[in-house]
C-alpha positions as CSV (number, residue, x, y, z in Angstrom):
1,M,120.6,121.0,155.9
2,W,118.6,119.2,158.6
3,L,121.9,117.7,160.0
4,L,123.6,121.1,160.2
5,L,120.5,122.7,161.9
6,G,120.3,119.7,164.3
7,L,123.9,120.1,165.3
8,I,123.4,123.8,165.9
9,A,120.3,123.0,168.0
10,I,122.4,120.6,170.1
11,A,125.2,123.1,170.5
12,A,122.7,125.9,171.6
13,T,121.1,123.5,174.1
14,L,124.5,122.7,175.6
15,I,125.3,126.4,175.8
16,N,121.9,127.0,177.4
17,L,122.7,124.4,180.1
18,Y,126.2,125.6,180.6
19,M,125.1,129.2,181.0
20,Y,122.5,128.2,183.5
21,K,125.1,126.2,185.5
22,T,127.5,129.1,185.6
23,G,124.8,131.6,186.6
24,K,124.7,133.6,183.4
25,D,121.6,134.7,181.5
26,Y,120.6,131.6,179.5
27,K,117.4,132.8,177.9
28,L,118.8,133.7,174.4
29,A,120.5,130.3,174.2
30,M,117.3,128.6,175.3
31,A,115.4,130.4,172.5
32,A,118.1,129.5,170.0
33,G,118.0,125.8,171.0
34,L,114.2,125.7,170.6
35,S,114.3,127.7,167.4
36,F,116.9,125.5,165.8
37,T,115.0,122.4,166.9
38,A,112.0,123.8,165.0
39,L,114.1,124.6,162.0
40,T,115.5,121.1,162.0
41,L,112.0,119.7,161.9
42,C,111.1,122.0,159.0
43,A,114.2,121.0,157.1
44,E,113.4,117.3,157.5
45,Y,109.8,117.9,156.4
46,S,111.2,119.7,153.3
47,A,113.4,116.7,152.5
48,V,110.4,114.4,152.8
49,S,108.4,116.7,150.6
50,R,111.0,116.6,147.9
51,W,111.0,112.8,147.9
52,V,107.2,112.9,147.5
53,K,107.4,115.3,144.6
54,V,109.9,113.1,142.7
55,E,108.0,110.0,143.8
56,D,111.0,108.4,145.5
57,W,108.9,105.9,147.4
58,S,111.8,103.7,148.3
59,A,113.4,106.6,150.2
60,L,110.2,107.4,151.9
61,L,109.6,103.7,152.9
62,D,113.2,103.4,154.1
63,V,113.6,106.6,156.1
64,V,110.3,108.0,157.2
65,P,109.2,105.3,159.7
66,G,112.5,105.4,161.6
67,M,112.8,109.2,161.4
68,E,109.3,109.7,162.8
69,K,110.3,108.0,166.1
70,A,113.7,109.7,166.2
71,L,112.2,113.2,165.5
72,W,109.5,112.7,168.2
73,F,112.1,111.6,170.8
74,L,114.7,114.2,169.9
75,T,112.2,117.0,169.9
76,I,110.8,116.0,173.3
77,V,114.4,115.8,174.7
78,S,115.2,119.2,173.2
79,I,112.2,120.8,174.8
80,L,112.8,119.3,178.2
81,L,116.5,120.2,178.2
82,N,115.9,123.7,177.0
83,I,113.2,124.5,179.5
84,A,114.8,122.7,182.4
85,P,116.8,125.8,183.5
86,A,113.7,128.0,183.5
87,L,111.8,125.4,185.6
88,L,114.7,125.0,188.0
89,E,114.9,128.8,188.3
90,L,111.2,129.0,189.1
91,K,111.6,126.2,191.7
92,D,114.6,128.0,193.3
93,N,112.7,131.3,193.5
94,K,109.8,129.8,195.5
């Protein structure tokens, strides 16, 4: 589930940037990009929770350390890319 939500988040972010570049209203795409990023994080947390419930320690030891760094990085990139049009618009209006 997290993979599908992550791909949707990436698509929404690309649509956000494209709509800003073409001068169209990008705010709904920005909200969708950020929302699907949050849903991706929730889905990943749910997967980790399932591994804890079934005591799949090998999965936790194998996946969690790398995923932590990846999730932090991708979430920060998603936030920056999604709010970039709003910040650029603010800069242009000054």
